[in-house]
C-alpha positions as CSV (number, residue, x, y, z in Angstrom):
1,M,21.9,81.5,-106.3
2,N,24.6,82.1,-108.5
3,L,24.0,82.0,-112.4
4,L,26.8,81.3,-114.7
5,P,27.4,83.2,-118.0
6,L,25.8,80.6,-120.9
7,N,29.2,81.0,-122.8
8,S,31.0,79.0,-119.6
9,L,28.6,76.1,-120.3
10,L,30.0,75.6,-123.4
11,P,32.4,73.1,-124.4
12,A,35.6,74.3,-125.5
13,A,34.9,73.2,-129.1
14,A,32.2,75.3,-129.4
15,K,33.6,78.2,-127.7
16,T,36.4,78.0,-130.5
17,D,33.8,77.7,-133.3
18,S,32.0,80.4,-131.6
19,L,34.8,82.7,-131.8
20,R,35.5,81.8,-135.2
21,F,32.2,82.8,-136.5
22,R,32.4,85.9,-134.9
23,A,35.8,86.6,-136.2
24,L,34.9,85.7,-139.8
25,A,31.6,87.9,-139.6
26,S,33.4,90.9,-138.4
27,A,36.3,90.6,-141.1
28,G,33.5,90.1,-143.6
29,I,32.0,93.2,-142.6
30,L,35.2,95.1,-142.7
31,L,36.4,93.8,-145.8
32,V,33.3,94.6,-147.5
33,A,33.6,98.6,-146.2
34,L,37.5,98.1,-147.6
35,L,35.8,96.9,-150.9
36,W,33.6,99.8,-151.2
37,S,36.2,102.4,-149.9
38,S,38.8,101.1,-152.1
39,W,37.0,100.5,-155.0
40,T,38.1,103.4,-157.2
41,T,41.7,102.4,-156.3
42,L,41.1,99.0,-157.1
43,T,39.8,99.8,-160.6
44,A,42.7,102.1,-161.4
45,M,45.1,99.3,-160.5
46,A,43.1,97.0,-163.0
47,D,43.1,99.3,-165.9
48,R,46.9,99.6,-165.4
49,W,47.2,95.6,-165.5
50,E,45.3,95.9,-168.6
51,R,47.1,98.5,-170.2
52,D,50.6,98.0,-169.4
53,P,52.2,94.8,-169.7
54,Q,54.7,95.2,-167.3
55,Y,51.9,94.8,-164.7
56,S,49.9,92.3,-166.9
57,H,50.7,89.7,-163.9
58,G,48.6,91.6,-161.5
59,F,45.3,89.6,-162.3
60,L,46.8,86.5,-161.1
61,V,48.2,87.9,-157.9
62,P,44.8,88.1,-155.9
63,V,44.3,84.2,-157.2
64,F,47.7,83.0,-156.0
65,A,47.6,84.9,-152.6
66,L,44.4,82.4,-152.3
67,V,46.3,79.5,-153.2
68,V,49.1,80.5,-150.9
69,L,46.4,80.5,-148.2
70,W,45.1,77.2,-149.1
71,H,48.5,75.7,-149.0
72,R,49.2,76.7,-145.4
73,G,45.8,75.4,-144.3
74,D,47.6,73.5,-141.7
75,L,48.5,76.5,-139.6
76,L,44.7,77.8,-139.9
77,K,43.6,74.6,-138.5
78,K,45.9,75.3,-135.3
79,A,44.9,79.0,-135.1
80,T,43.5,80.4,-132.2
81,W,40.8,83.2,-133.3
82,Q,41.4,85.9,-130.5
83,P,40.9,89.4,-131.3
84,C,44.2,91.4,-130.9
85,L,44.1,95.1,-130.0
86,L,47.4,95.6,-131.1
87,G,45.6,95.5,-134.9
88,L,43.5,98.8,-134.1
89,P,46.8,101.2,-134.5
90,V,48.1,99.5,-137.5
91,L,44.2,99.4,-139.2
92,L,44.3,103.3,-138.2
93,A,47.5,104.2,-139.7
94,G,46.6,102.0,-143.0
95,I,43.7,104.3,-143.3
96,A,45.4,107.6,-142.5
97,L,48.0,106.8,-145.1
98,R,45.2,106.2,-147.7
99,L,43.6,109.8,-146.4
100,F,46.9,111.3,-147.2
101,A,47.7,109.7,-150.2
102,I,44.1,111.0,-151.7
103,R,44.7,114.5,-150.3
104,R,47.9,114.5,-152.1
105,E,46.8,112.6,-154.9
106,L,49.3,110.1,-154.9
107,E,48.0,106.9,-156.4
108,P,50.9,104.6,-155.7
109,L,50.8,105.4,-151.9
110,D,46.7,105.1,-152.2
111,A,47.4,101.7,-153.6
112,F,50.2,100.9,-151.0
113,A,48.0,101.8,-147.8
114,L,45.9,99.0,-148.7
115,L,48.4,96.5,-147.3
116,P,48.7,97.7,-143.8
117,T,44.9,98.2,-143.8
118,L,44.3,94.8,-144.6
119,F,47.1,93.9,-142.0
120,G,45.5,95.8,-139.3
121,V,42.1,94.0,-140.3
122,V,43.5,90.4,-139.9
123,L,45.3,91.2,-136.6
124,F,42.4,93.1,-135.0
125,V,39.8,90.3,-136.0
126,G,41.6,87.0,-135.6
127,G,44.8,87.8,-133.6
128,K,48.4,87.0,-133.9
129,S,48.0,83.3,-135.0
130,V,45.8,84.0,-138.0
131,L,48.0,86.7,-139.1
132,R,51.0,84.1,-139.1
133,W,49.0,81.9,-141.2
134,S,48.0,84.6,-143.5
135,W,51.0,87.2,-143.6
136,P,53.1,85.4,-147.0
137,A,49.7,86.0,-149.0
138,L,49.1,89.6,-147.5
139,A,52.9,90.2,-148.2
140,F,52.3,88.9,-151.9
141,L,49.9,91.4,-152.8
142,T,52.6,94.2,-153.1
143,F,53.3,92.4,-156.5
144,M,50.1,93.9,-157.9
145,I,50.8,97.4,-156.6
146,P,52.4,99.3,-159.9
147,L,55.4,101.3,-159.2
148,P,55.4,104.9,-159.0
149,F,56.7,106.9,-162.5
150,F,59.9,108.1,-161.2
151,L,61.1,104.4,-159.8
152,D,59.6,102.7,-162.9
153,T,61.9,105.1,-165.1
154,A,65.0,105.3,-162.8
155,L,64.9,101.0,-162.9
156,A,63.9,100.8,-167.1
157,H,67.0,103.2,-168.3
158,P,69.9,101.0,-166.5
159,L,68.1,97.7,-167.6
160,R,68.1,99.1,-170.9
161,G,71.9,99.8,-170.9
162,L,72.8,96.7,-169.6
163,A,70.5,94.5,-171.7
164,T,72.2,96.3,-174.6
165,A,75.8,95.9,-173.1
166,I,75.6,92.3,-172.7
167,S,73.9,91.6,-175.6
168,T,76.3,93.1,-177.5
169,Y,78.9,91.6,-175.9
170,A,77.3,88.0,-176.7
171,L,77.0,89.0,-180.8
172,Q,80.5,89.8,-180.7
173,T,81.5,86.3,-179.3
174,L,79.5,84.6,-181.5
175,G,81.5,86.0,-184.2
176,Y,78.9,89.2,-185.3
177,P,80.2,92.7,-186.0
178,A,78.3,94.1,-183.4
179,I,78.8,97.8,-182.0
180,A,76.9,99.8,-178.9
181,E,76.0,103.3,-179.8
182,G,73.8,104.4,-176.5
183,N,70.5,101.8,-176.7
184,I,71.1,100.8,-180.4
185,I,73.3,98.0,-181.5
186,L,75.0,97.9,-185.0
187,I,75.7,95.0,-186.6
188,D,77.0,95.9,-190.4
189,Q,74.2,97.8,-191.7
190,V,71.7,96.6,-189.4
191,K,70.3,98.8,-186.4
192,L,68.6,97.0,-183.4
193,G,67.1,99.3,-181.1
194,V,66.9,98.1,-177.5
195,V,63.4,100.1,-176.8
196,E,61.8,100.7,-173.5
197,A,59.5,97.7,-173.9
198,C,62.8,95.9,-174.2
199,S,64.1,96.7,-171.1
200,G,63.3,93.8,-169.6
201,L,61.4,95.6,-166.6
202,G,58.2,93.7,-167.2
203,M,59.9,90.6,-167.2
204,L,61.6,91.4,-163.9
205,M,58.5,92.1,-161.9
206,T,56.8,89.3,-163.2
207,F,59.4,87.0,-162.8
208,I,60.5,88.0,-159.0
209,A,56.8,87.7,-158.4
210,L,56.8,83.9,-159.6
211,A,59.6,83.3,-157.7
212,T,58.5,84.6,-154.6
213,A,55.2,82.6,-155.4
214,L,57.1,79.3,-155.9
215,A,59.3,79.9,-152.6
216,L,56.0,80.2,-150.7
217,V,54.7,77.4,-151.4
218,S,57.9,75.3,-152.0
219,R,58.7,72.7,-149.1
220,A,62.6,73.2,-149.7
221,P,64.8,74.6,-147.1
222,L,64.8,78.1,-146.2
223,L,68.1,78.9,-147.9
224,D,66.9,77.5,-151.1
225,R,64.2,79.6,-151.3
226,A,65.8,82.6,-150.0
227,L,68.4,81.9,-153.2
228,L,65.5,81.2,-155.1
229,I,64.2,85.0,-154.9
230,V,67.5,86.6,-154.9
231,S,68.3,84.9,-158.4
232,A,65.2,85.8,-159.9
233,A,66.8,89.5,-161.1
234,P,69.7,87.9,-163.0
235,I,67.5,84.9,-164.5
236,A,65.4,87.5,-165.8
237,V,68.0,89.6,-167.0
238,I,69.6,86.6,-168.9
239,A,66.4,85.6,-170.3
240,N,66.2,89.1,-172.1
241,V,69.8,89.2,-173.2
242,V,69.2,86.0,-174.8
243,R,65.7,87.4,-176.7
244,I,68.0,90.4,-177.8
245,T,70.9,88.4,-179.0
246,A,68.6,86.0,-180.7
247,T,66.6,88.9,-182.4
248,G,69.9,90.7,-183.6
249,M,70.9,87.3,-185.1
250,V,67.8,86.4,-187.2
251,Y,67.6,90.2,-188.1
252,H,71.3,90.2,-189.2
253,G,70.9,86.9,-191.6
254,F,67.3,87.7,-193.0
255,G,67.3,91.6,-192.9
256,S,63.6,91.4,-193.0
257,A,61.2,94.0,-191.0
258,T,58.6,91.3,-190.9
259,V,60.8,88.5,-189.8
260,H,62.1,91.0,-187.4
261,A,58.5,91.8,-186.1
262,V,57.7,88.0,-185.7
263,L,60.6,87.0,-184.0
264,H,60.4,89.9,-181.7
265,D,56.9,89.2,-180.4
266,L,57.6,85.2,-180.4
267,S,60.9,85.7,-178.4
268,G,58.7,88.1,-175.8
269,W,56.3,84.8,-175.5
270,L,59.3,82.6,-175.1
271,M,61.3,84.5,-172.3
272,M,59.2,83.2,-169.8
273,P,59.2,79.2,-170.4
274,L,63.3,79.9,-170.8
275,A,63.2,81.8,-167.6
276,L,61.2,79.0,-165.9
277,L,63.8,76.1,-167.5
278,L,66.7,78.5,-165.7
279,L,64.7,78.5,-162.6
280,W,64.3,74.4,-162.5
281,L,68.1,73.9,-163.5
282,E,68.8,76.1,-160.4
283,L,66.8,74.0,-158.0
284,L,68.3,71.1,-158.9
285,Y,71.8,72.3,-158.5
286,L,70.6,73.8,-155.3
287,R,69.6,70.1,-154.2
288,K,72.9,68.6,-155.5
289,L,75.2,71.2,-153.9
290,W,74.0,71.2,-149.8
291,V,74.1,68.1,-148.2
292,R,70.8,67.5,-146.0
293,R,71.6,66.2,-142.3
294,Q,70.0,63.1,-141.6
295,H,68.9,62.5,-138.4
296,V,70.1,58.5,-136.9
297,T,68.1,57.6,-134.1
298,G,69.7,54.1,-133.8
299,P,73.6,52.8,-133.9
300,L,74.9,52.9,-137.4
301,A,75.4,49.8,-139.1
302,I,78.8,48.4,-140.0
303,S,79.0,46.8,-143.2
304,G,81.7,44.2,-144.0
305,H,83.8,42.3,-142.0
306,L,86.6,42.9,-139.5
307,S,89.8,41.0,-140.1
308,P,91.4,39.9,-136.8
309,G,94.3,42.1,-135.9
């Protein structure tokens, strides 16, 4: 008498649910282990988000990653939960990278090692179709990782110089006797210093993350979404230049340190709405710029009357 395995007697839907349950249980166990082993790294990142205004958006990155997963729920319904052994070397590579970073005391690399580890967990437990559903959200988690100090500094200095030069030119165009000396803008007897906090790096990082998030959930064509991400950097620079220029105009007109301090803080809060407005105007322009291809299934209708020749 031949005995069939119990799993072969189950209907296909039951088999799928069983595989999904086992995959979710395995993923849950691995994620708990990953959180436990990476708790020190995660708390260090959260501390950086709290102390450094440039990375205050880090608290929102995991939340929006969940939104991206929910937005791509249709792909999850079609996914076949089939563990893939290709995820094992990716997972091991992430663990090895983290061990190397801990041994060398490289905090940025330690934080970055979380990404290949997560990719490896998803691929190993859920397979390629589950990874196809989740990879944009996993990749978006990159924005919660603070940049290394040397890269932070390397980006901040050129951005300060660029913001100073363009703001000085804008003030001159508006009729103000502005001269740039290093990272200081002189307007008559007024000195406006473009300090490290005014480099716009924080705005740049936050706005690139926001533009990427909008591109991930948008149903616009791929080209429009790519242009959206690429244009995030110049839009952030423009918003920072508007902030510095407006601060210089008001400070020159009133010459009050109190007014300057209030305007500086207020303009900092208004940079993001201004950048979002520019982003929205760009989307409207792109919608009018590209001609969408229309699929015609039947014969074209002919309007008007044909006169006999």
